[in-house]
C-alpha angles and dihedrals in degrees: 000000000000122000090254091052091048093051093047089051093049090049093050090050092051091051091050091049092049091050089050086057090055102262128134113227114230115184130202128176096281109004138047126215121207104209117198122233089254089064091224104150092206087066097054125119121220118215123195112210098199097053101025093233134138134206136183132184115272088233095052116121123276092258093055094047090048091048088049090058091046090053092047092051090047090051090050089049099050095040088059092065125100117246093258091050095048091051090051091046091051092053092050093049092047089048093049094045093051095060 
């Protein structure tokens, strides 16, 4: 797995996880915005694809700030995988989300 493939896989896993928390994934050229079901833009979470980091406004609601921490923890978890492990994990996640 090349570095680019690894980064793309991590990004896909993060998108799936954010969707499972109830966010819509809105992509621009460099960043991704996770928009809550409420549509309140103050409660969005920004995700940077190149660095695998997230950020939310300090004044966002408690759920958003908690979700930001959950996503950060998830990113830390999946980025610790070896290339083979991340590929297998991706297959398992895709398989379970398609059911």
